[in-house]
All heavy atoms as an XYZ file, in Angstrom:
1004
protein
N      71.372     85.167    102.305
C      72.635     85.636    101.837
C      73.082     84.825    100.612
O      73.673     85.357     99.709
C      73.663     85.505    102.973
C      74.891     86.294    102.744
S      76.180     86.299    104.014
C      75.415     85.973    105.543
N      72.831     83.521    100.611
C      73.288     82.660     99.540
C      72.719     83.073     98.158
O      73.310     82.794     97.136
C      72.955     81.217     99.839
N      71.542     83.689     98.143
C      70.952     84.081     96.877
C      71.216     85.556     96.523
O      70.763     86.035     95.502
C      69.455     83.816     96.899
O      68.818     84.585     97.883
N      71.962     86.246     97.377
C      72.237     87.656     97.121
C      73.471     87.838     96.240
O      74.390     87.036     96.283
C      72.511     88.382     98.464
O      71.373     88.302     99.291
N      73.464     88.892     95.454
C      74.647     89.209     94.632
C      75.650     90.014     95.431
O      76.844     89.852     95.294
C      74.229     90.001     93.389
C      73.519     89.179     92.377
C      73.218     90.052     91.150
C      72.551     89.214     90.091
N      72.379     89.947     88.853
N      75.168     90.925     96.308
C      76.023     91.747     97.128
C      75.569     91.577     98.592
O      74.365     91.487     98.842
C      75.901     93.220     96.719
C      76.359     93.506     95.317
C      75.453     93.600     94.288
C      77.717     93.672     95.034
C      75.878     93.881     92.974
C      78.143     93.931     93.745
C      77.212     94.029     92.737
N      76.533     91.586     99.491
C      76.212     91.506    100.926
C      76.964     92.603    101.675
O      78.190     92.761    101.485
C      76.613     90.138    101.479
S      75.653     88.781    100.819
N      76.271     93.342    102.472
C      76.884     94.415    103.262
C      77.730     93.865    104.378
O      77.362     92.919    105.110
C      75.838     95.322    103.862
C      74.973     96.125    102.879
C      73.993     96.974    103.648
C      75.818     96.968    101.969
N      78.931     94.411    104.508
C      79.828     94.131    105.630
C      80.093     95.444    106.285
O      80.903     96.283    105.839
C      81.127     93.511    105.115
C      82.082     93.181    106.217
N      82.773     94.114    106.914
C      82.434     91.976    106.720
C      83.522     93.511    107.810
N      83.346     92.215    107.710
N      79.388     95.699    107.394
C      79.463     96.975    108.086
C      80.373     96.800    109.285
O      80.366     95.785    109.955
C      78.058     97.424    108.524
C      77.179     97.610    107.300
C      78.135     98.711    109.344
C      75.722     97.755    107.584
N      81.223     97.812    109.534
C      82.149     97.758    110.660
C      81.395     97.440    111.947
O      80.317     97.981    112.211
C      82.873     99.085    110.781
N      81.962     96.557    112.749
C      81.356     96.191    114.012
C      82.190     96.688    115.180
O      83.096     97.491    115.008
N      81.912     96.119    116.315
C      82.652     96.540    117.519
C      83.741     95.573    117.930
O      84.363     95.726    118.968
C      81.662     96.772    118.664
C      80.860     95.521    118.998
O      81.043     94.521    118.307
O      80.098     95.560    119.987
N      83.977     94.551    117.106
C      85.004     93.582    117.438
C      85.720     93.095    116.182
O      85.080     92.885    115.168
C      84.400     92.387    118.237
O      85.437     91.397    118.442
C      83.300     91.734    117.464
N      87.040     92.876    116.268
C      87.751     92.384    115.081
C      87.590     90.869    114.853
O      87.989     90.349    113.862
C      89.215     92.734    115.398
C      89.295     92.782    116.852
C      87.949     93.268    117.343
N      86.964     90.218    115.801
C      86.828     88.751    115.705
C      85.517     88.306    115.057
O      85.176     87.142    115.119
C      86.958     88.130    117.102
O      85.915     88.610    117.915
N      84.839     89.197    114.413
C      83.583     88.877    113.773
C      83.788     87.950    112.576
O      84.807     87.969    111.932
C      82.910     90.176    113.312
O      81.856     89.881    112.444
N      82.765     87.155    112.304
C      82.814     86.246    111.170
C      82.052     86.741    109.969
O      81.811     85.975    109.033
C      82.264     84.869    111.559
C      83.180     84.196    112.584
O      84.387     84.383    112.554
N      82.586     83.442    113.457
N      81.647     87.994    109.987
C      80.789     88.507    108.882
C      81.435     88.351    107.505
O      80.811     87.868    106.587
C      80.484     89.995    109.091
C      79.461     90.274    110.185
C      79.107     91.751    110.257
N      80.253     92.591    110.487
C      80.754     92.934    111.681
N      80.166     92.420    112.771
N      81.787     93.709    111.839
N      82.709     88.710    107.391
C      83.347     88.633    106.089
C      83.474     87.161    105.636
O      83.223     86.865    104.488
C      84.734     89.285    106.135
C      85.483     89.278    104.785
C      84.679     90.002    103.724
C      86.863     89.858    104.933
N      83.813     86.309    106.569
C      83.911     84.872    106.245
C      82.541     84.368    105.731
O      82.486     83.704    104.702
C      84.354     84.049    107.447
C      84.208     82.596    107.203
C      85.110     81.901    106.423
C      83.137     81.909    107.738
C      84.960     80.566    106.157
C      82.968     80.560    107.483
C      83.885     79.886    106.676
N      81.488     84.700    106.443
C      80.153     84.259    106.052
C      79.816     84.758    104.646
O      79.260     84.018    103.835
C      79.097     84.742    107.051
C      79.233     84.095    108.391
O      79.829     82.978    108.481
O      78.737     84.676    109.391
N      80.164     86.001    104.367
C      79.862     86.578    103.050
C      80.620     85.866    101.960
O      80.060     85.428    100.944
C      80.142     88.091    103.038
C      79.169     88.844    103.915
C      80.111     88.637    101.599
C      79.539     90.286    104.191
N      81.947     85.710    102.150
C      82.759     85.063    101.121
C      82.399     83.589    100.952
O      82.347     83.098     99.837
C      84.264     85.260    101.467
C      85.142     84.465    100.522
C      84.644     86.712    101.420
N      82.161     82.919    102.064
C      81.806     81.498    101.985
C      80.486     81.255    101.233
O      80.334     80.189    100.614
C      81.716     80.891    103.385
N      79.587     82.218    101.234
C      78.323     82.036    100.486
C      78.431     82.599     99.076
O      77.451     82.661     98.368
C      77.155     82.732    101.220
O      77.463     84.077    101.405
C      76.857     82.046    102.548
N      79.654     83.002     98.694
C      79.909     83.483     97.336
C      79.124     84.709     96.979
O      78.622     84.855     95.871
C      79.721     82.337     96.314
C      80.509     81.170     96.671
N      81.869     81.117     96.532
C      80.145     79.946     97.212
C      82.306     79.939     96.957
N      81.276     79.243     97.349
N      78.981     85.571     97.944
C      78.330     86.852     97.766
C      79.485     87.902     97.660
O      80.481     87.747     98.321
C      77.444     87.132     98.987
S      76.374     88.514     98.844
N      79.302     88.915     96.819
C      80.317     89.958     96.720
C      80.217     90.857     97.913
O      79.173     91.473     98.160
C      80.165     90.749     95.412
C      81.090     91.954     95.384
C      80.390     89.847     94.192
N      81.278     90.923     98.769
C      81.224     91.790     99.934
C      81.210     93.264     99.583
O      81.984     93.728     98.738
C      82.523     91.427    100.715
C      82.986     90.146    100.115
C      82.488     90.137     98.698
N      80.348     94.010    100.247
C      80.338     95.469    100.131
C      80.781     95.955    101.536
O      80.012     95.895    102.484
C      78.930     96.016     99.789
C      78.944     97.515     99.738
C      78.466     95.431     98.477
N      82.045     96.349    101.585
C      82.663     96.641    102.883
C      82.533     98.132    103.169
O      83.072     98.957    102.467
C      84.134     96.205    102.896
C      84.206     94.679    102.693
C      84.824     96.633    104.207
C      85.587     94.111    102.584
N      81.768     98.410    104.257
C      81.546     99.815    104.640
C      82.345    100.027    105.937
O      81.874     99.725    107.033
C      80.040    100.086    104.864
C      79.281     99.798    103.575
C      79.829    101.515    105.336
C      77.772     99.861    103.701
N      83.566    100.467    105.718
C      84.454    100.700    106.865
C      85.681    101.452    106.357
O      86.214    101.101    105.318
C      84.881     99.401    107.491
O      85.776     99.597    108.537
N      86.098    102.445    107.083
C      87.264    103.239    106.610
C      88.567    102.665    107.114
O      89.598    102.954    106.552
C      87.105    104.681    107.075
C      85.901    105.345    106.410
O      85.590    105.005    105.269
O      85.266    106.202    107.049
N      88.576    101.887    108.176
C      89.814    101.424    108.781
C      89.836     99.920    109.031
O      90.486     99.457    109.951
C      90.013    102.171    110.112
C      90.170    103.667    109.991
C      91.367    104.112    109.163
O      92.413    103.421    109.246
O      91.266    105.124    108.472
N      89.161     99.151    108.228
C      89.070     97.702    108.463
C      90.414     97.024    108.195
O      91.119     97.400    107.255
C      87.928     97.069    107.610
C      87.699     95.615    108.054
C      88.265     97.160    106.145
C      86.449     95.033    107.481
N      90.759     96.057    109.030
C      91.927     95.215    108.796
C      91.421     93.874    108.306
O      90.595     93.245    108.986
C      92.716     95.023    110.095
C      93.389     96.319    110.550
C      94.208     96.121    111.804
O      94.687     94.996    112.060
O      94.376     97.126    112.540
N      91.875     93.438    107.162
C      91.368     92.206    106.547
C      92.380     91.111    106.618
O      93.584     91.352    106.467
C      90.987     92.493    105.072
C      89.882     93.552    104.878
C      89.808     93.972    103.437
C      88.575     93.000    105.344
N      91.963     89.876    106.818
C      92.884     88.763    106.859
C      93.546     88.527    105.515
O      92.946     88.667    104.469
C      92.008     87.562    107.268
C      90.628     87.940    106.877
C      90.579     89.432    106.981
N      94.840     88.216    105.544
C      95.605     87.892    104.338
C      95.637     89.053    103.326
O      95.840     88.801    102.156
C      95.053     86.614    103.628
C      94.951     85.430    104.535
C      93.740     84.919    104.905
C      96.110     84.818    104.996
C      93.640     83.831    105.741
C      96.030     83.719    105.810
C      94.790     83.222    106.174
N      95.499     90.271    103.797
C      95.533     91.356    102.852
C      96.897     91.540    102.204
O      97.015     92.133    101.157
C      95.096     92.656    103.555
C      94.661     93.734    102.577
C      93.881     94.864    103.184
O      93.778     94.930    104.452
O      93.348     95.686    102.449
N      97.907     90.943    102.820
C      99.222     90.985    102.177
C      99.334     90.013    101.021
O     100.210     90.125    100.166
C     100.328     90.668    103.221
C     100.144     89.315    103.866
O      99.006     88.874    104.049
O     101.152     88.670    104.194
N      98.383     89.069    100.939
C      98.371     88.056     99.877
C      97.203     88.294     98.897
O      97.380     88.158     97.670
C      98.278     86.635    100.487
C      98.224     85.585     99.375
C      99.420     86.386    101.444
N      96.052     88.617     99.444
C      94.852     88.800     98.637
C      94.577     90.262     98.317
O      94.733     91.133     99.187
C      93.621     88.290     99.401
C      93.535     86.790     99.624
C      92.352     86.487    100.548
C      93.386     86.039     98.342
N      94.272     90.560     97.088
C      93.851     91.897     96.707
C      92.341     91.919     96.781
O      91.618     91.521     95.858
C      94.330     92.213     95.277
C      93.946     93.632     94.885
O      93.263     94.359     95.632
O      94.333     94.018     93.745
N      91.836     92.391     97.888
C      90.401     92.387     98.141
C      89.617     93.227     97.137
O      88.451     93.002     96.937
C      90.088     92.849     99.574
C      90.317     91.783    100.620
C      91.568     91.513    101.126
C      89.260     90.996    101.064
C      91.776     90.530    102.062
C      89.430     90.018    101.997
C      90.702     89.770    102.511
O      90.904     88.764    103.422
N      90.279     94.171     96.525
C      89.576     95.004     95.548
C      89.186     94.201     94.304
O      88.347     94.624     93.540
C      90.386     96.226     95.173
O      91.600     95.849     94.487
N      89.766     93.006     94.149
C      89.388     92.123     93.022
C      87.993     91.538     93.239
O      87.311     91.219     92.273
C      90.344     90.947     92.891
C      91.661     91.376     92.292
O      91.769     92.430     91.681
O      92.646     90.591     92.419
N      87.573     91.375     94.497
C      86.274     90.690     94.740
C      85.413     91.356     95.777
O      84.424     90.798     96.236
C      86.498     89.218     95.086
C      87.361     88.982     96.314
C      86.765     88.822     97.534
C      88.749     88.890     96.186
C      87.530     88.600     98.661
C      89.513     88.653     97.301
C      88.936     88.513     98.536
N      85.739     92.592     96.159
C      84.971     93.350     97.130
C      84.671     94.763     96.593
O      85.428     95.246     95.764
C      85.691     93.477     98.464
S      86.009     91.959     99.366
N      83.638     95.336     97.125
C      83.358     96.759     96.860
C      83.603     97.480     98.183
O      83.024     97.065     99.207
C      81.881     96.958     96.393
C      81.556     98.439     96.250
C      81.604     96.188     95.128
N      84.463     98.486     98.165
C      84.757     99.272     99.360
C      84.035    100.588     99.273
O      84.047    101.266     98.258
C      86.268     99.507     99.493
C      87.036     98.264     99.846
C      87.479     97.386     98.876
C      87.247     97.956    101.209
C      88.175     96.257     99.239
C      87.935     96.815    101.554
C      88.404     95.951    100.578
N      83.400    100.961    100.409
C      82.648    102.201    100.443
C      83.028    102.942    101.746
O      83.028    102.336    102.808
C      81.132    101.921    100.447
C      80.320    103.241    100.524
C      80.713    101.116     99.234
N      83.378    104.213    101.610
C      83.626    105.023    102.800
C      82.300    105.154    103.583
O      81.229    105.306    102.991
C      84.110    106.435    102.410
C      85.506    106.446    101.868
N      86.626    106.254    102.650
C      85.959    106.619    100.621
C      87.684    106.293    101.894
N      87.319    106.531    100.648
N      82.397    105.128    104.896
C      81.212    105.225    105.727
C      80.446    106.535    105.420
O      79.222    106.537    105.424
C      81.615    105.161    107.207
N      81.171    107.600    105.211
C      80.514    108.894    104.928
C      79.713    108.842    103.641
O      78.694    109.536    103.497
C      81.541    110.022    104.884
O      82.513    109.776    103.879
N      80.149    108.035    102.655
C      79.380    107.927    101.415
C      78.196    107.001    101.600
O      77.130    107.229    101.003
C      80.286    107.365    100.286
C      81.316    108.371     99.840
O      81.073    109.571     99.974
O      82.374    107.929     99.364
N      78.372    105.952    102.375
C      77.315    104.953    102.551
C      76.046    105.533    103.137
O      74.947    105.009    102.868
C      77.800    103.797    103.408
N      76.155    106.602    103.898
C      74.954    107.174    104.565
C      74.257    108.186    103.643
O      73.181    108.649    103.988
C      75.300    107.789    105.918
C      76.309    108.927    105.767
C      75.783    106.724    106.891
C      76.527    109.712    107.062
N      74.837    108.488    102.506
C      74.183    109.415    101.602
C      72.967    108.719    100.939
O      73.089    107.591    100.492
C      75.137    109.866    100.499
C      76.304    110.687    100.948
C      77.257    110.972     99.828
C      78.472    111.727    100.322
N      79.469    111.895     99.257
N      71.825    109.390    100.966
C      70.612    108.762    100.387
C      70.815    108.262     98.954
O      71.278    109.016     98.095
C      69.556    109.862    100.450
C      70.041    110.775    101.537
C      71.533    110.732    101.470
N      70.537    107.007     98.727
C      70.600    106.430     97.391
C      71.994    106.081     96.896
O      72.118    105.477     95.806
N      73.021    106.400     97.616
C      74.412    106.188     97.154
C      74.694    104.708     96.899
O      75.170    104.349     95.817
C      75.381    106.778     98.177
C      76.832    106.615     97.731
C      77.450    107.561     96.963
C      77.568    105.487     98.093
C      78.771    107.432     96.514
C      78.882    105.323     97.686
C      79.490    106.293     96.917
O      80.753    106.139     96.484
N      74.447    103.896     97.909
C      74.739    102.427     97.747
C      73.973    101.803     96.601
O      74.539    101.038     95.823
C      74.487    101.683     99.051
C      75.574    101.759    100.107
C      75.098    101.055    101.383
C      76.877    101.197     99.636
N      72.719    102.079     96.553
C      71.867    101.515     95.502
C      72.370    101.899     94.133
O      72.523    101.069     93.236
C      70.436    101.964     95.712
C      69.373    101.209     94.956
C      69.435     99.717     95.245
C      67.976    101.741     95.341
N      72.696    103.177     93.934
C      73.199    103.643     92.638
C      74.545    103.002     92.335
O      74.776    102.562     91.204
C      73.334    105.161     92.683
C      73.798    105.775     91.361
C      73.840    107.304     91.442
C      74.322    107.853     90.098
N      74.426    109.291     90.124
N      75.417    102.910     93.321
C      76.730    102.317     93.147
C      76.621    100.860     92.698
O      77.224    100.438     91.712
C      77.551    102.410     94.437
C      78.898    101.711     94.427
C      79.894    102.485     93.563
C      79.437    101.577     95.850
N      75.808    100.093     93.433
C      75.691     98.637     93.144
C      74.965     98.380     91.824
O      75.311     97.459     91.095
C      75.019     97.931     94.300
C      75.837     97.984     95.601
C      75.080     97.269     96.732
C      77.224     97.413     95.466
N      73.987     99.199     91.534
C      73.257     99.052     90.251
C      74.174     99.407     89.063
O      73.959     98.968     87.944
C      71.997     99.908     90.203
C      70.882     99.293     91.005
C      69.610    100.075     90.850
N      68.518     99.392     91.536
C      67.418     99.982     91.930
N      67.243    101.291     91.696
N      66.490     99.311     92.531
N      75.222    100.210     89.342
C      76.164    100.593     88.302
C      77.204     99.528     87.975
O      77.981     99.667     87.046
N      77.236     98.466     88.739
C      78.173     97.362     88.509
C      77.510     96.396     87.531
O      76.508     95.751     87.878
C      78.578     96.659     89.809
C      79.297     97.650     90.682
C      79.454     95.445     89.514
C      79.646     97.126     92.079
N      77.995     96.337     86.312
C      77.369     95.497     85.298
C      77.648     94.011     85.544
O      78.468     93.640     86.378
C      77.718     95.931     83.877
C      79.180     95.679     83.536
O      79.850     94.821     84.108
O      79.667     96.396     82.640
N      76.920     93.187     84.824
C      76.970     91.722     84.990
C      78.424     91.183     84.808
O      78.850     90.329     85.575
C      76.023     91.028     84.037
C      75.927     89.586     84.216
C      74.891     88.983     83.216
N      74.613     87.626     83.532
C      73.710     87.164     84.417
N      73.018     88.028     85.118
N      73.530     85.872     84.580
N      79.132     91.699     83.790
C      80.485     91.177     83.561
C      81.437     91.513     84.706
O      82.219     90.699     85.154
C      81.038     91.760     82.265
C      80.378     91.169     81.026
O      79.804     90.054     81.126
O      80.424     91.829     79.960
N      81.340     92.744     85.193
C      82.171     93.152     86.318
C      81.834     92.343     87.573
O      82.685     91.888     88.313
C      82.031     94.639     86.590
C      82.983     95.185     87.639
C      82.852     96.682     87.852
O      82.036     97.336     87.166
O      83.595     97.190     88.703
N      80.520     92.172     87.844
C      80.097     91.384     88.996
C      80.603     89.931     88.842
O      81.058     89.357     89.820
C      78.565     91.416     89.104
C      78.079     90.532     90.212
C      78.019     90.827     91.527
C      77.588     89.194     90.081
N      77.546     89.757     92.236
C      77.280     88.734     91.366
C      77.396     88.340     89.004
C      76.753     87.489     91.597
C      76.912     87.099     89.240
C      76.568     86.635     90.510
N      80.539     89.369     87.655
C      80.992     88.012     87.437
C      82.466     87.855     87.758
O      82.880     86.889     88.355
C      80.687     87.553     86.007
O      79.270     87.652     85.775
C      81.098     86.114     85.753
N      83.260     88.872     87.363
C      84.706     88.809     87.679
C      84.920     88.881     89.189
O      85.817     88.243     89.713
C      85.435     89.969     86.987
C      85.572     89.811     85.514
C      86.241     91.026     84.902
C      86.201     90.938     83.402
N      86.646     92.195     82.743
N      84.128     89.645     89.871
C      84.251     89.748     91.338
C      83.816     88.473     92.015
O      84.283     88.117     93.080
C      83.450     90.936     91.877
C      83.915     92.259     91.343
S      82.844     93.584     91.852
C      83.500     93.860     93.490
N      82.938     87.771     91.379
C      82.335     86.556     91.919
C      83.168     85.332     91.501
O      82.710     84.224     91.616
C      80.914     86.455     91.393
C      80.041     85.521     92.122
C      79.609     85.601     93.408
C      79.382     84.350     91.575
N      78.765     84.576     93.730
C      78.614     83.796     92.619
C      79.406     83.735     90.324
C      77.860     82.632     92.412
C      78.646     82.565     90.161
C      77.900     82.072     91.201
N      84.409     85.549     91.061
C      85.257     84.484     90.504
C      85.449     83.340     91.450
O      85.767     82.227     91.027
C      86.625     85.049     90.135
C      87.537     85.247     91.309
C      88.412     84.235     91.706
C      87.511     86.389     92.065
C      89.240     84.400     92.788
C      88.320     86.549     93.155
C      89.195     85.572     93.521
O      90.001     85.714     94.592
N      85.264     83.560     92.721
C      85.609     82.496     93.675
C      84.513     81.445     93.840
O      84.391     80.849     94.887
C      85.944     83.133     95.018
C      84.846     83.992     95.596
O      83.827     84.152     94.952
N      85.095     84.537     96.752
N      83.730     81.202     92.807
C      82.754     80.137     92.847
C      82.931     79.220     91.668
O      82.926     79.696     90.538
C      81.326     80.683     92.866
C      80.325     79.537     93.066
C      80.070     79.045     94.301
C      79.661     79.012     91.970
C      79.175     77.993     94.466
C      78.773     77.969     92.122
C      78.530     77.482     93.377
O      77.655     76.442     93.562
N      83.095     77.944     91.821
C      83.313     77.273     93.119
C      84.717     77.584     93.654
O      85.608     78.002     92.859
C      83.167     75.808     92.768
C      83.514     75.705     91.338
C      83.120     76.991     90.709
N      84.882     77.341     94.921
C      86.168     77.631     95.536
C      87.292     76.782     94.935
O      87.079     75.650     94.568
C      86.024     77.337     97.045
O      87.212     77.680     97.714
N      88.474     77.418     94.885
C      89.653     76.759     94.334
C      90.751     76.886     95.393
O      90.713     77.767     96.234
C      90.084     77.412     93.049
C      89.086     77.346     91.943
C      89.519     78.203     90.744
C      88.440     78.337     89.734
N      87.558     79.486     89.952
N      91.788     76.009     95.335
C      92.891     76.136     96.271
C      93.524     77.531     96.259
O      93.722     78.111     95.206
C      93.911     75.087     95.784
C      93.071     74.094     95.038
C      91.951     74.877     94.411
N      93.728     78.061     97.455
C      94.373     79.340     97.672
C      93.572     80.573     97.177
O      94.120     81.657     97.054
C      95.778     79.392     97.031
C      96.723     78.383     97.701
O      96.599     78.214     98.958
O      97.522     77.807     97.017
N      92.282     80.407     96.938
C      91.474     81.588     96.657
C      90.969     82.146     97.986
O      91.332     81.666     99.050
C      90.304     81.262     95.682
C      89.202     80.409     96.269
O      89.297     80.018     97.454
O      88.231     80.128     95.528
N      90.159     83.180     97.942
C      89.732     83.847     99.168
C      88.980     82.912    100.093
O      89.233     82.873    101.302
C      88.839     85.020     98.798
N      88.096     82.097     99.543
C      87.296     81.182    100.390
C      88.232     80.163    101.057
O      88.167     79.933    102.265
C      86.207     80.455     99.563
C      85.526     79.417    100.403
C      85.212     81.482     99.036
N      89.147     79.582    100.299
C      90.083     78.588    100.837
C      90.967     79.199    101.937
O      91.140     78.594    102.978
C      90.932     78.020     99.698
C      91.829     76.899    100.158
O      91.314     75.971    100.771
O      93.045     76.981     99.882
N      91.477     80.408    101.685
C      92.333     81.039    102.691
C      91.574     81.375    103.936
O      92.085     81.249    105.063
C      92.999     82.270    102.077
C      94.004     81.889    100.979
S      94.861     83.310    100.323
C      96.180     83.418    101.503
N      90.341     81.815    103.819
C      89.562     82.134    105.009
C      89.223     80.860    105.783
O      89.289     80.847    106.998
C      88.314     82.985    104.640
C      88.777     84.349    104.205
C      87.341     83.056    105.783
C      87.686     85.270    103.694
N      88.912     79.756    105.082
C      88.715     78.471    105.756
C      89.974     78.059    106.557
O      89.893     77.573    107.670
C      88.319     77.356    104.800
C      86.881     77.294    104.519
C      86.267     77.459    103.317
C      85.795     76.994    105.430
N      84.906     77.314    103.424
C      84.590     77.018    104.713
C      85.784     76.751    106.806
C      83.374     76.820    105.321
C      84.535     76.530    107.399
C      83.348     76.534    106.667
N      91.134     78.291    105.956
C      92.383     77.954    106.665
C      92.523     78.792    107.933
O      92.972     78.324    108.972
C      93.581     78.149    105.741
C      93.719     77.096    104.657
C      94.840     77.398    103.708
C      94.885     76.340    102.587
N      95.901     76.704    101.566
N      92.177     80.070    107.810
C      92.263     80.931    108.993
C      91.284     80.473    110.073
O      91.614     80.478    111.274
C      91.964     82.373    108.593
N      90.092     80.066    109.677
C      89.124     79.564    110.663
C      89.647     78.272    111.321
O      89.563     78.137    112.557
C      87.760     79.288    109.980
C      86.834     78.495    110.882
C      87.110     80.583    109.573
N      90.247     77.380    110.530
C      90.840     76.180    111.098
C      91.903     76.505    112.153
O      91.947     75.916    113.224
C      91.456     75.309    110.020
C      90.448     74.379    109.423
C      91.101     73.382    108.433
N      90.422     73.579    107.179
C      90.941     73.956    106.060
N      92.227     74.132    105.933
N      90.240     74.144    104.996
N      92.782     77.486    111.844
C      93.773     77.864    112.831
C      93.139     78.466    114.068
O      93.588     78.221    115.190
C      94.751     78.854    112.191
C      95.752     78.192    111.262
C      96.905     79.138    110.916
N      96.504     80.371    110.265
C      96.264     80.507    108.987
N      96.369     79.472    108.171
N      95.889     81.659    108.498
N      92.114     79.287    113.849
C      91.420     79.905    114.995
C      90.775     78.828    115.864
O      90.863     78.882    117.091
C      90.404     80.907    114.484
C      89.820     81.777    115.554
C      88.924     82.840    114.908
C      88.468     83.854    115.920
N      87.701     84.920    115.348
N      90.110     77.871    115.212
C      89.451     76.804    115.985
C      90.477     76.010    116.758
O      90.309     75.661    117.924
C      88.623     75.866    115.045
C      88.207     74.583    115.714
C      87.411     76.617    114.505
N      91.627     75.728    116.157
C      92.706     75.037    116.840
C      93.156     75.792    118.053
O      93.387     75.193    119.117
C      93.906     74.867    115.901
O      94.005     73.567    115.440
N      93.316     77.085    117.930
C      93.792     77.906    119.060
C      92.747     77.910    120.188
O      93.115     77.864    121.356
C      94.083     79.322    118.577
N      91.486     77.948    119.785
C      90.417     77.947    120.801
C      90.389     76.607    121.529
O      90.296     76.559    122.754
C      89.020     78.233    120.176
C      87.893     77.940    121.102
C      88.991     79.671    119.657
N      90.514     75.498    120.778
C      90.526     74.171    121.407
C      91.745     74.048    122.333
O      91.638     73.497    123.430
C      90.600     73.095    120.314
C      89.293     72.831    119.685
C      89.373     71.616    118.765
N      88.155     71.429    118.068
C      88.033     71.039    116.819
N      89.130     70.744    116.133
N      86.879     70.924    116.232
N      92.897     74.532    121.906
C      94.098     74.481    122.743
C      93.849     75.189    124.067
O      94.158     74.657    125.129
C      95.259     75.110    121.991
C      96.581     75.236    122.740
C      97.149     73.840    123.040
C      97.582     76.040    121.943
N      93.281     76.389    123.997
C      93.014     77.139    125.200
C      92.005     76.429    126.112
O      92.186     76.364    127.319
C      92.466     78.536    124.835
C      92.255     79.449    125.997
C      93.553     79.787    126.758
O      94.635     79.781    126.178
O      93.419     80.047    127.982
N      90.953     75.878    125.511
C      89.962     75.123    126.320
C      90.594     73.897    127.002
O      90.370     73.620    128.174
C      88.785     74.694    125.451
C      87.861     75.796    124.999
C      86.850     75.280    123.993
C      87.159     76.461    126.172
N      91.385     73.175    126.235
C      92.035     71.999    126.812
C      93.021     72.362    127.914
O      93.120     71.670    128.919
C      92.754     71.201    125.721
C      91.778     70.493    124.816
O      90.636     70.281    125.170
N      92.224     70.127    123.619
N      93.727     73.450    127.768
C      94.644     73.905    128.816
C      93.869     74.300    130.086
O      94.330     74.027    131.182
C      95.492     75.079    128.331
C      96.576     74.670    127.429
C      97.446     75.839    127.005
N      98.575     75.340    126.232
C      99.313     76.100    125.468
N      99.066     77.416    125.405
N     100.307     75.612    124.785
N      92.730     74.882    129.899
C      91.925     75.294    131.073
C      91.416     74.061    131.817
O      91.145     74.138    133.013
C      90.759     76.176    130.636
C      91.190     77.581    130.312
C      90.010     78.435    129.915
C      90.490     79.831    129.578
N      89.400     80.696    129.187
N      91.238     72.928    131.148
C      90.698     71.708    131.772
C      91.772     70.870    132.432
O      91.498     69.890    133.064
C      89.968     70.857    130.736
C      88.690     71.520    130.230
C      87.817     70.564    129.399
C      88.577     69.998    128.226
N      87.718     69.187    127.337
N      93.045     71.262    132.305
C      94.156     70.428    132.833
C      93.988     70.026    134.287
O      94.260     68.892    134.645
C      95.496     71.142    132.675
C      95.991     71.230    131.295
C      97.307     71.969    131.337
N      97.887     72.045    129.998
C      98.947     72.781    129.702
N      99.553     73.516    130.662
N      99.415     72.796    128.482
N      93.612     70.946    135.107
C      93.659     70.735    136.549
C      92.265     70.523    137.155
O      92.115     70.622    138.364
C      94.345     71.921    137.225
C      95.768     72.070    136.737
C      96.096     73.049    135.803
C      96.772     71.220    137.180
C      97.375     73.194    135.349
C      98.070     71.372    136.730
C      98.340     72.347    135.809
O      99.639     72.468    135.335
N      91.298     70.125    136.328
C      89.951     70.024    136.907
C      89.896     68.914    137.950
O      89.088     68.976    138.914
C      88.901     69.832    135.811
C      88.714     68.418    135.296
C      87.771     67.581    135.834
C      89.539     67.960    134.286
C      87.623     66.298    135.368
C      89.406     66.697    133.785
C      88.449     65.834    134.324
O      88.309     64.581    133.871
N      90.706     67.888    137.841
C      90.712     66.801    138.845
C      91.461     67.213    140.079
O      91.370     66.508    141.101
C      91.347     65.548    138.237
C      90.461     64.880    137.220
C      90.985     63.472    136.874
N      90.094     62.830    135.926
C      90.262     62.880    134.599
N      91.301     63.477    134.081
N      89.414     62.281    133.783
N      92.253     68.259    140.061
C      93.007     68.663    141.233
C      92.202     69.515    142.210
O      92.711     69.905    143.229
C      94.203     69.512    140.837
O      94.717     69.265    139.618
N      91.017     69.850    141.811
C      90.150     70.672    142.667
C      89.481     69.778    143.727
O      88.827     68.803    143.370
C      89.079     71.402    141.857
C      89.639     72.307    140.787
C      90.526     73.381    141.302
O      90.228     73.989    142.329
N      91.648     73.630    140.609
N      89.665     70.089    144.979
C      89.031     69.277    146.034
C      87.504     69.382    145.943
O      86.976     70.449    145.627
C      89.554     69.835    147.325
C      90.223     71.152    146.974
C      90.454     71.176    145.503
N      86.858     68.299    146.177
C      85.392     68.313    146.213
C      84.959     68.430    147.653
O      85.605     68.028    148.567
C      84.809     67.038    145.550
O      85.338     65.904    146.264
C      85.181     66.960    144.095
N      83.746     68.974    147.847
C      83.273     69.169    149.219
C      82.739     67.880    149.829
O      82.489     66.902    149.305
C      82.199     70.208    149.321
O      81.760     70.752    148.166
């Protein structure tokens, strides 16, 4: 992925996937194939600045994706790839912040579950 110019982000079966984070963190231009995707920080980030969006019905047409991506010239791709290296409050930085909050929430839940482990009688 790190050496790719474009990386496919196909809709999955769970909203908690890290696919988009992995793509953005490796500075690959995301090609999002999903008609109803909810993106983090979409109220702050204009994903169309650094992503290619494709309707699922178009993506399955023979040759469509290849023709679309080959039609993006070097200058346009470079503008989309602006987030390298990462800068404060860019897409990569904001996604890292979201991951930190998520990790914090997971740790909190795990620690809460361990509260009463000593209260369980042993046989």
